[in-house]
C-alpha positions as protocol buffer text, in pm:
chain_id: "A"
residue {
  index: 1
  type: MET
  ca { x: -19123 y: 19844 z: 4538 }
}
residue {
  index: 2
  type: GLY
  ca { x: -19054 y: 19664 z: 4866 }
}
residue {
  index: 3
  type: GLY
  ca { x: -18848 y: 19383 z: 4712 }
}
residue {
  index: 4
  type: SER
  ca { x: -18569 y: 19185 z: 4875 }
}
residue {
  index: 5
  type: ALA
  ca { x: -18300 y: 19427 z: 4755 }
}
residue {
  index: 6
  type: ALA
  ca { x: -18471 y: 19718 z: 4927 }
}
residue {
  index: 7
  type: LYS
  ca { x: -18522 y: 19519 z: 5247 }
}
residue {
  index: 8
  type: ALA
  ca { x: -18154 y: 19426 z: 5254 }
}
residue {
  index: 9
  type: GLY
  ca { x: -18062 y: 19793 z: 5219 }
}
residue {
  index: 10
  type: ARG
  ca { x: -17882 y: 19738 z: 4890 }
}
residue {
  index: 11
  type: PRO
  ca { x: -17876 y: 20023 z: 4639 }
}
residue {
  index: 12
  type: ARG
  ca { x: -18125 y: 20002 z: 4357 }
}
residue {
  index: 13
  type: THR
  ca { x: -18092 y: 20114 z: 3998 }
}
residue {
  index: 14
  type: LEU
  ca { x: -18347 y: 20150 z: 3722 }
}
residue {
  index: 15
  type: LEU
  ca { x: -18333 y: 19941 z: 3408 }
}
residue {
  index: 16
  type: GLY
  ca { x: -18452 y: 20055 z: 3068 }
}
residue {
  index: 17
  type: GLY
  ca { x: -18824 y: 20105 z: 3085 }
}
residue {
  index: 18
  type: GLY
  ca { x: -18803 y: 20211 z: 3450 }
}
residue {
  index: 19
  type: ILE
  ca { x: -18757 y: 19866 z: 3607 }
}
residue {
  index: 20
  type: ALA
  ca { x: -18575 y: 19865 z: 3939 }
}
residue {
  index: 21
  type: VAL
  ca { x: -18339 y: 19587 z: 4048 }
}
residue {
  index: 22
  type: GLY
  ca { x: -18068 y: 19556 z: 4307 }
}
residue {
  index: 23
  type: HIS
  ca { x: -17739 y: 19707 z: 4189 }
}
residue {
  index: 24
  type: GLY
  ca { x: -17509 y: 19453 z: 4021 }
}
residue {
  index: 25
  type: CYS
  ca { x: -17606 y: 19092 z: 4080 }
}
residue {
  index: 26
  type: ARG
  ca { x: -17907 y: 18969 z: 4272 }
}
residue {
  index: 27
  type: ARG
  ca { x: -17869 y: 18670 z: 4504 }
}
residue {
  index: 28
  type: THR
  ca { x: -18129 y: 18405 z: 4569 }
}
residue {
  index: 29
  type: ARG
  ca { x: -18054 y: 18100 z: 4779 }
}
residue {
  index: 30
  type: GLY
  ca { x: -17683 y: 18183 z: 4763 }
}
residue {
  index: 31
  type: THR
  ca { x: -17664 y: 18184 z: 4383 }
}
residue {
  index: 32
  type: ALA
  ca { x: -17558 y: 18503 z: 4202 }
}
residue {
  index: 33
  type: VAL
  ca { x: -17790 y: 18599 z: 3918 }
}
residue {
  index: 34
  type: SER
  ca { x: -17628 y: 18827 z: 3662 }
}
residue {
  index: 35
  type: VAL
  ca { x: -17915 y: 19073 z: 3626 }
}
residue {
  index: 36
  type: VAL
  ca { x: -17786 y: 19412 z: 3521 }
}
residue {
  index: 37
  type: ALA
  ca { x: -17921 y: 19739 z: 3387 }
}
residue {
  index: 38
  type: ILE
  ca { x: -17951 y: 19739 z: 3008 }
}
residue {
  index: 39
  type: ALA
  ca { x: -17673 y: 19998 z: 2975 }
}
residue {
  index: 40
  type: GLN
  ca { x: -17436 y: 19766 z: 3162 }
}
residue {
  index: 41
  type: LEU
  ca { x: -17496 y: 19470 z: 2930 }
}
residue {
  index: 42
  type: ARG
  ca { x: -17252 y: 19540 z: 2645 }
}
residue {
  index: 43
  type: PRO
  ca { x: -16923 y: 19513 z: 2838 }
}
residue {
  index: 44
  type: LEU
  ca { x: -17036 y: 19181 z: 2986 }
}
residue {
  index: 45
  type: VAL
  ca { x: -17106 y: 19013 z: 2651 }
}
residue {
  index: 46
  type: ARG
  ca { x: -16821 y: 18871 z: 2445 }
}
residue {
  index: 47
  type: PRO
  ca { x: -16752 y: 19048 z: 2113 }
}
residue {
  index: 48
  type: GLY
  ca { x: -16951 y: 18912 z: 1819 }
}
residue {
  index: 49
  type: ALA
  ca { x: -17214 y: 18745 z: 2038 }
}
residue {
  index: 50
  type: ARG
  ca { x: -17585 y: 18807 z: 1990 }
}
residue {
  index: 51
  type: LEU
  ca { x: -17862 y: 18890 z: 2235 }
}
residue {
  index: 52
  type: LEU
  ca { x: -18162 y: 18663 z: 2278 }
}
residue {
  index: 53
  type: GLY
  ca { x: -18494 y: 18830 z: 2362 }
}
residue {
  index: 54
  type: LEU
  ca { x: -18754 y: 18636 z: 2560 }
}
residue {
  index: 55
  type: ASP
  ca { x: -19125 y: 18702 z: 2603 }
}
residue {
  index: 56
  type: VAL
  ca { x: -19201 y: 18461 z: 2887 }
}
residue {
  index: 57
  type: GLY
  ca { x: -19564 y: 18354 z: 2924 }
}
residue {
  index: 58
  type: SER
  ca { x: -19734 y: 18080 z: 3121 }
}
residue {
  index: 59
  type: ARG
  ca { x: -19783 y: 17862 z: 2811 }
}
residue {
  index: 60
  type: THR
  ca { x: -19525 y: 17988 z: 2562 }
}
residue {
  index: 61
  type: ILE
  ca { x: -19190 y: 18165 z: 2539 }
}
residue {
  index: 62
  type: GLY
  ca { x: -19145 y: 18391 z: 2239 }
}
residue {
  index: 63
  type: LEU
  ca { x: -18784 y: 18416 z: 2120 }
}
residue {
  index: 64
  type: ALA
  ca { x: -18609 y: 18681 z: 1914 }
}
residue {
  index: 65
  type: LEU
  ca { x: -18244 y: 18725 z: 1815 }
}
residue {
  index: 66
  type: SER
  ca { x: -18029 y: 19031 z: 1755 }
}
residue {
  index: 67
  type: ASP
  ca { x: -17774 y: 19065 z: 1480 }
}
residue {
  index: 68
  type: VAL
  ca { x: -17406 y: 19073 z: 1585 }
}
residue {
  index: 69
  type: GLY
  ca { x: -17409 y: 19453 z: 1565 }
}
residue {
  index: 70
  type: TRP
  ca { x: -17701 y: 19473 z: 1811 }
}
residue {
  index: 71
  type: SER
  ca { x: -17912 y: 19693 z: 1585 }
}
residue {
  index: 72
  type: VAL
  ca { x: -18195 y: 19469 z: 1458 }
}
residue {
  index: 73
  type: ALA
  ca { x: -18414 y: 19215 z: 1641 }
}
residue {
  index: 74
  type: THR
  ca { x: -18560 y: 18927 z: 1443 }
}
residue {
  index: 75
  type: PRO
  ca { x: -18835 y: 18687 z: 1562 }
}
residue {
  index: 76
  type: VAL
  ca { x: -18697 y: 18333 z: 1586 }
}
residue {
  index: 77
  type: ARG
  ca { x: -18952 y: 18089 z: 1725 }
}
residue {
  index: 78
  type: THR
  ca { x: -19216 y: 18025 z: 1987 }
}
residue {
  index: 79
  type: LEU
  ca { x: -19137 y: 17761 z: 2246 }
}
residue {
  index: 80
  type: GLN
  ca { x: -19436 y: 17576 z: 2389 }
}
residue {
  index: 81
  type: ARG
  ca { x: -19365 y: 17547 z: 2756 }
}
residue {
  index: 82
  type: GLY
  ca { x: -19342 y: 17210 z: 2922 }
}
residue {
  index: 83
  type: ARG
  ca { x: -19142 y: 17094 z: 3222 }
}
residue {
  index: 84
  type: LEU
  ca { x: -18889 y: 17349 z: 3341 }
}
residue {
  index: 85
  type: ALA
  ca { x: -18590 y: 17118 z: 3287 }
}
residue {
  index: 86
  type: ARG
  ca { x: -18697 y: 17061 z: 2925 }
}
residue {
  index: 87
  type: ASP
  ca { x: -18750 y: 17432 z: 2858 }
}
residue {
  index: 88
  type: VAL
  ca { x: -18411 y: 17523 z: 3004 }
}
residue {
  index: 89
  type: GLU
  ca { x: -18238 y: 17252 z: 2801 }
}
residue {
  index: 90
  type: ILE
  ca { x: -18396 y: 17375 z: 2477 }
}
residue {
  index: 91
  type: LEU
  ca { x: -18283 y: 17729 z: 2556 }
}
residue {
  index: 92
  type: ARG
  ca { x: -17933 y: 17606 z: 2644 }
}
residue {
  index: 93
  type: ALA
  ca { x: -17906 y: 17436 z: 2305 }
}
residue {
  index: 94
  type: LEU
  ca { x: -18036 y: 17746 z: 2123 }
}
residue {
  index: 95
  type: VAL
  ca { x: -17789 y: 17971 z: 2307 }
}
residue {
  index: 96
  type: GLY
  ca { x: -17503 y: 17757 z: 2179 }
}
residue {
  index: 97
  type: GLU
  ca { x: -17640 y: 17718 z: 1829 }
}
residue {
  index: 98
  type: LEU
  ca { x: -17719 y: 18088 z: 1782 }
}
residue {
  index: 99
  type: GLU
  ca { x: -17401 y: 18218 z: 1953 }
}
residue {
  index: 100
  type: VAL
  ca { x: -17591 y: 18408 z: 2218 }
}
residue {
  index: 101
  type: GLY
  ca { x: -17394 y: 18604 z: 2477 }
}
residue {
  index: 102
  type: GLY
  ca { x: -17670 y: 18776 z: 2676 }
}
residue {
  index: 103
  type: LEU
  ca { x: -18043 y: 18777 z: 2745 }
}
residue {
  index: 104
  type: VAL
  ca { x: -18309 y: 19048 z: 2738 }
}
residue {
  index: 105
  type: ILE
  ca { x: -18623 y: 18929 z: 2915 }
}
residue {
  index: 106
  type: GLY
  ca { x: -18951 y: 19115 z: 2897 }
}
residue {
  index: 107
  type: LEU
  ca { x: -19089 y: 19207 z: 3239 }
}
residue {
  index: 108
  type: PRO
  ca { x: -19471 y: 19242 z: 3246 }
}
residue {
  index: 109
  type: VAL
  ca { x: -19504 y: 19530 z: 3492 }
}
residue {
  index: 110
  type: GLU
  ca { x: -19849 y: 19670 z: 3562 }
}
residue {
  index: 111
  type: MET
  ca { x: -19960 y: 19988 z: 3386 }
}
residue {
  index: 112
  type: ASP
  ca { x: -19896 y: 20186 z: 3707 }
}
residue {
  index: 113
  type: GLY
  ca { x: -19541 y: 20050 z: 3726 }
}
residue {
  index: 114
  type: ARG
  ca { x: -19604 y: 19798 z: 4005 }
}
residue {
  index: 115
  type: GLU
  ca { x: -19479 y: 19440 z: 3981 }
}
residue {
  index: 116
  type: GLY
  ca { x: -19747 y: 19178 z: 4018 }
}
residue {
  index: 117
  type: PRO
  ca { x: -19742 y: 18796 z: 4025 }
}
residue {
  index: 118
  type: ARG
  ca { x: -19652 y: 18772 z: 3655 }
}
residue {
  index: 119
  type: CYS
  ca { x: -19335 y: 18975 z: 3715 }
}
residue {
  index: 120
  type: GLN
  ca { x: -19238 y: 18750 z: 4003 }
}
residue {
  index: 121
  type: SER
  ca { x: -19290 y: 18446 z: 3781 }
}
residue {
  index: 122
  type: VAL
  ca { x: -19065 y: 18594 z: 3510 }
}
residue {
  index: 123
  type: ARG
  ca { x: -18799 y: 18685 z: 3764 }
}
residue {
  index: 124
  type: GLN
  ca { x: -18810 y: 18329 z: 3900 }
}
residue {
  index: 125
  type: PHE
  ca { x: -18770 y: 18193 z: 3547 }
}
residue {
  index: 126
  type: ALA
  ca { x: -18459 y: 18410 z: 3504 }
}
residue {
  index: 127
  type: ARG
  ca { x: -18322 y: 18271 z: 3829 }
}
residue {
  index: 128
  type: ASP
  ca { x: -18390 y: 17917 z: 3704 }
}
residue {
  index: 129
  type: LEU
  ca { x: -18198 y: 17989 z: 3382 }
}
residue {
  index: 130
  type: GLU
  ca { x: -17889 y: 18137 z: 3547 }
}
residue {
  index: 131
  type: PRO
  ca { x: -17718 y: 17821 z: 3680 }
}
residue {
  index: 132
  type: VAL
  ca { x: -17743 y: 17657 z: 3337 }
}
residue {
  index: 133
  type: LEU
  ca { x: -17694 y: 17943 z: 3090 }
}
residue {
  index: 134
  type: ARG
  ca { x: -17471 y: 18169 z: 3304 }
}
residue {
  index: 135
  type: LEU
  ca { x: -17535 y: 18469 z: 3080 }
}
residue {
  index: 136
  type: PRO
  ca { x: -17568 y: 18837 z: 3172 }
}
residue {
  index: 137
  type: THR
  ca { x: -17936 y: 18926 z: 3172 }
}
residue {
  index: 138
  type: ALA
  ca { x: -18132 y: 19250 z: 3154 }
}
residue {
  index: 139
  type: PHE
  ca { x: -18505 y: 19295 z: 3204 }
}
residue {
  index: 140
  type: TRP
  ca { x: -18698 y: 19525 z: 2973 }
}
residue {
  index: 141
  type: ASP
  ca { x: -19040 y: 19679 z: 3034 }
}
residue {
  index: 142
  type: GLU
  ca { x: -19278 y: 19490 z: 2809 }
}
residue {
  index: 143
  type: ARG
  ca { x: -19593 y: 19686 z: 2885 }
}
residue {
  index: 144
  type: LEU
  ca { x: -19824 y: 19688 z: 2581 }
}
residue {
  index: 145
  type: SER
  ca { x: -19577 y: 19492 z: 2365 }
}
residue {
  index: 146
  type: THR
  ca { x: -19824 y: 19212 z: 2282 }
}
residue {
  index: 147
  type: ALA
  ca { x: -20107 y: 19460 z: 2223 }
}
residue {
  index: 148
  type: ALA
  ca { x: -19886 y: 19669 z: 1993 }
}
residue {
  index: 149
  type: VAL
  ca { x: -19779 y: 19361 z: 1797 }
}
residue {
  index: 150
  type: GLU
  ca { x: -20141 y: 19243 z: 1769 }
}
residue {
  index: 151
  type: ARG
  ca { x: -20243 y: 19583 z: 1629 }
}
residue {
  index: 152
  type: PHE
  ca { x: -19962 y: 19568 z: 1374 }
}
residue {
  index: 153
  type: LEU
  ca { x: -20045 y: 19212 z: 1268 }
}
residue {
  index: 154
  type: ILE
  ca { x: -20410 y: 19305 z: 1221 }
}
residue {
  index: 155
  type: GLY
  ca { x: -20368 y: 19650 z: 1064 }
}
residue {
  index: 156
  type: GLU
  ca { x: -20045 y: 19634 z: 867 }
}
residue {
  index: 157
  type: ALA
  ca { x: -19997 y: 19264 z: 797 }
}
residue {
  index: 158
  type: ASP
  ca { x: -20371 y: 19186 z: 764 }
}
residue {
  index: 159
  type: MET
  ca { x: -20309 y: 18853 z: 934 }
}
residue {
  index: 160
  type: SER
  ca { x: -20578 y: 18601 z: 1030 }
}
residue {
  index: 161
  type: ARG
  ca { x: -20642 y: 18523 z: 1397 }
}
residue {
  index: 162
  type: ARG
  ca { x: -20503 y: 18170 z: 1361 }
}
residue {
  index: 163
  type: ARG
  ca { x: -20184 y: 18297 z: 1199 }
}
residue {
  index: 164
  type: ARG
  ca { x: -20150 y: 18574 z: 1461 }
}
residue {
  index: 165
  type: ARG
  ca { x: -20164 y: 18316 z: 1740 }
}
residue {
  index: 166
  type: ARG
  ca { x: -19870 y: 18135 z: 1582 }
}
residue {
  index: 167
  type: VAL
  ca { x: -19645 y: 18441 z: 1553 }
}
residue {
  index: 168
  type: VAL
  ca { x: -19750 y: 18691 z: 1821 }
}
residue {
  index: 169
  type: ASP
  ca { x: -19521 y: 18561 z: 2098 }
}
residue {
  index: 170
  type: ARG
  ca { x: -19202 y: 18566 z: 1895 }
}
residue {
  index: 171
  type: ALA
  ca { x: -19304 y: 18899 z: 1742 }
}
residue {
  index: 172
  type: ALA
  ca { x: -19356 y: 19037 z: 2094 }
}
residue {
  index: 173
  type: ALA
  ca { x: -19009 y: 18907 z: 2188 }
}
residue {
  index: 174
  type: ALA
  ca { x: -18867 y: 19097 z: 1889 }
}
residue {
  index: 175
  type: TRP
  ca { x: -19055 y: 19412 z: 1997 }
}
residue {
  index: 176
  type: ILE
  ca { x: -18906 y: 19382 z: 2348 }
}
residue {
  index: 177
  type: LEU
  ca { x: -18555 y: 19312 z: 2221 }
}
residue {
  index: 178
  type: GLN
  ca { x: -18571 y: 19595 z: 1965 }
}
residue {
  index: 179
  type: GLY
  ca { x: -18661 y: 19841 z: 2240 }
}
residue {
  index: 180
  type: ALA
  ca { x: -18355 y: 19734 z: 2436 }
}
residue {
  index: 181
  type: LEU
  ca { x: -18130 y: 19749 z: 2128 }
}
residue {
  index: 182
  type: ASP
  ca { x: -18252 y: 20100 z: 2045 }
}
residue {
  index: 183
  type: ALA
  ca { x: -18171 y: 20213 z: 2400 }
}
residue {
  index: 184
  type: LEU
  ca { x: -17824 y: 20059 z: 2374 }
}
residue {
  index: 185
  type: GLN
  ca { x: -17762 y: 20233 z: 2040 }
}
residue {
  index: 186
  type: HIS
  ca { x: -17837 y: 20579 z: 2180 }
}
residue {
  index: 187
  type: SER
  ca { x: -17599 y: 20689 z: 2451 }
}
residue {
  index: 188
  type: GLY
  ca { x: -17779 y: 20914 z: 2694 }
}
residue {
  index: 189
  type: GLY
  ca { x: -18111 y: 20779 z: 2563 }
}
residue {
  index: 190
  type: ALA
  ca { x: -18374 y: 20571 z: 2737 }
}
residue {
  index: 191
  type: ALA
  ca { x: -18132 y: 20349 z: 2927 }
}
residue {
  index: 192
  type: GLY
  ca { x: -17925 y: 20640 z: 3051 }
}
residue {
  index: 193
  type: ARG
  ca { x: -18226 y: 20843 z: 3161 }
}
residue {
  index: 194
  type: ALA
  ca { x: -18376 y: 20545 z: 3344 }
}
residue {
  index: 195
  type: GLU
  ca { x: -18055 y: 20473 z: 3535 }
}
residue {
  index: 196
  type: GLY
  ca { x: -18024 y: 20832 z: 3645 }
}
residue {
  index: 197
  type: ALA
  ca { x: -18385 y: 20858 z: 3758 }
}
residue {
  index: 198
  type: PRO
  ca { x: -18459 y: 20870 z: 4132 }
}
């Protein structure tokens, strides 16, 4: 937990799922990144806008979309990653087309709560998105999301391995986004408890 925010002496707060970030906006290379706790997201998003959930991997980005009431997450598509500029441009177009007002990005923390290289890669991707999308962003603990989705696709949906490969990333994005939506729907629930935790 010795990140840049702690070194700079800035206060830290916990996001839903127990993920700590610097309070308010983080700064990297002089650019403000609008990363906030999940409970702080609603007032920053324009009325009627949707949330876009992202499951960011090294080869793919799973995408899911909320309804305008922020109660249900629906898988949208899986983006095959290419050059960063191309990926960001595709996301910029989708944000406009789908009337997105905020992002929920899955953060792959370790099972013991530590942040490893994958977390740093996801955080860097969020920083790369900010100058283009300029949307408030919250991270959500994605531990076990892909494994849970895989179990569902095998057990409940009885889906073949080839079909699972095509849908698992966007389904994982929906799992992540739904967790965040559920926390937002319940005042004093997961998001509130996490923010008040030491």
